[in-house]
N, C-alpha and C positions, 0 to 999 in steps of 0.2 A: 430563336431563343437562348438565353446563355446558360450554361449549364452549372449544376453546382460543384464546388470543389470535392475533390475525394479527400477520404477519410484518411489520413495519413497515420500510418501502423508503422510501430519498430518491436521487432521479434528480439528477444533476449533469451537463449538457451545454449547451455554449454555443449550441446551436441548440434556440430553443424549439420548433419544430414537432416538430422529434425527439424532443424530452423530451415533448411534450403526448402526442406517439402511443404513445409508450412506457407512460406514465401509462394513457391510455384503456385499452391491451391488458391490462395488469397488474390494472386495476382489476375485470376480468371475472373474476378468481379473486376467490371468497369469503374465502379464507384470507391475504391480501394486503391491506395497506392503504399506500395512498403519502402519504407525509408532507410530501411537497414537493418542487418542482421548482427546480433553484437553477442558475445558469449560468456558475461557474467556481469553482476551489479556492479562493478567497478567502471565497467566501459560504459554501461547505460548512464550512470551518473556523470562521466566524463563526457559522454556526446549529445544527451538527449536534449541540452539548451540549443544545440547547433542545428539537430535534426528536427526538431520540432515536431513531434509526434502529437497526435489526438489521441492516440490510444497505444498503451506498451502493452504488449503479450510477454508476460515475465515468467518464466519458472521457477520455482522455490528453491530446490537445489543448485548450488552451483560454485564453484570456487572461486575462492580471495572475498567474493560477496554474496551472500544469498537474497533471494528474492525479497523474505521480509524487509531486511534493512534497506534495500533498495527502494521498496516501495515508499517509506517513510523518507528519504533523504531527496528521492525525486519529487515527491509533492510537497516537500519544503520549499524545494527550488521553483514548481512549478505546479502551483495548487488546482489548476485548470485540467492537468492532464489525468485521465483515465487510465488507470492499472486495471489491467485484466488478468489475474493468473491463469495458467496454462501448466499443467501439470498432470502427473500420474497420480500425485496421492489424494486419497479420497475419505481421510480420517477426519471426523469433525475437528478435532484440535488442529490440525493443517488449515481447515477452512475458516473457523473462528477467528485463528491468529491472522490470518492473511485480510480477513475483513476489518478487525480491529487495528491493522496497522494502516489501512485507508485504502485498500482494493476495492474497487466497486463489482468486480466481477468474478467466478471462479470455474474455471472448465477444465474436464479432464480431457486428456489428450486421445482417448479413442471416441472422442465425441466425431459424427459427420461432417463434412465440411459447411454444410448448410447451417448446421447449430453454432459453429464457430462464427459465421457470419450474424446469424441473429444475434449472439453474445456481443459485438461490436456494434452493431446498429443500436441493441437495447442500451448499453453503455453510454452511446453519443447522445443518447435523448435525456440523458442525467439519471437514468434508472438503474438499479441493481441486478445485475444477472446471475443466476446459479445454474449450471447445467443439471440434469435430471440426477444423476449420480450424486452431485454435490447437495441437493435437496433432499436426498435419501439419507446421505450421511448423517446431516445433524437434526433429522426428524425426530430420532427419541431423544435428544438431549434434554435435560433439564435446565431450567434458568436459575436455577439456585446456587447461591454463591457470588461473588463479586468479579466482574471481567477483570483479567489481569491489564497491568499497565504494560505498556511497551516499554523498550529498552530507554528510548528517546523521552517518555513521559516520565520517568523514572529521574533520569536527567535533569527536567525540566522542574520537576517538583522538588528535588534537592536544592535547588537555588532559590525556589520560591519559599520554601521553607525557611532559610536564614534569612528573610525580609526582605529580598530582593524584589522590585520592581519590575513590571514586564519588558520597559525599555532597559533596564539594567542586564535581565536575564537573556534578551535578545543580543546585547553587546558583548556576553560572555561566550555564549554558544554560536555567534556568528549567524543568526537568523532573525528575519522579520518581528516587527513587533506582533503583528497580526498572526504569525507563526506561533509565537507565544501564547497569545489568547485562546487561539484554538486548541494548542494542548492545555492548558489550563482549564478550558471548558471539559474537554474529554475525559480531563483528570479527575474536575470535580463530579462528573456524572458516573464514571466508574465507580469511583470509591464512595457515592452517595454522600458528598459533602458539598456544601452549599455557601460557605465562607473561608476568607484565607486564614481566618483562625483556626479553622476546623482542619485545613489542609497542614498547618504547623503543628497542632497537637495531634493529629494523625502521623505524621512525620518523625516526631520525637517518640510514641509509643511504639513505632515499629523500628524506629532505631537506623531511620533513611538520616539522621544527621550526625551518626558516630561514625569514625571509620573513613571508608571510603564511599559509604553513601549507597552500600548496596542492601538490598532488604529482598 
């Protein structure tokens, strides 16, 4: 009977000993293949396409490019990729930021190996995974106030607010039209705005169209 292909995992962490330790633990499972260990987001963005991982275990704070920016760019390149944040940071702000950038899981580095394996298996089924510590951290958080836009969403909003079509924005930012549509949908959801005119009005009221477009 043919065996199922192993889950291809890429580990990105700026501490080589940590990365090697995680690699050694994961390689004890027959259904996991570690396809590489990299040290920062720049390397991840440069090599992910050729390494073709199913799941990327990504640290947050790394030199050159951190995990949040890397998550966004990696998912623009390969939307089907699952990003699983593996970090020491257990604050609700970090967790919320990671999930809003597109990560589908958040695991603290001190979890047992079995939990890490469980996290990988869970995100491979298309579900979201938060380890116990992460769930505890976000428990008390209230849902009042708007979810902040990511840097990439702010950039897309700036272009859309100038009246550009999805195709125009895709050309300017060198991303696919589908990616622009996804960003547009997320921007509307986060801001509670349903129309393009509403986005333009929001951009004008918040100074997005002035100067550098920062707000």
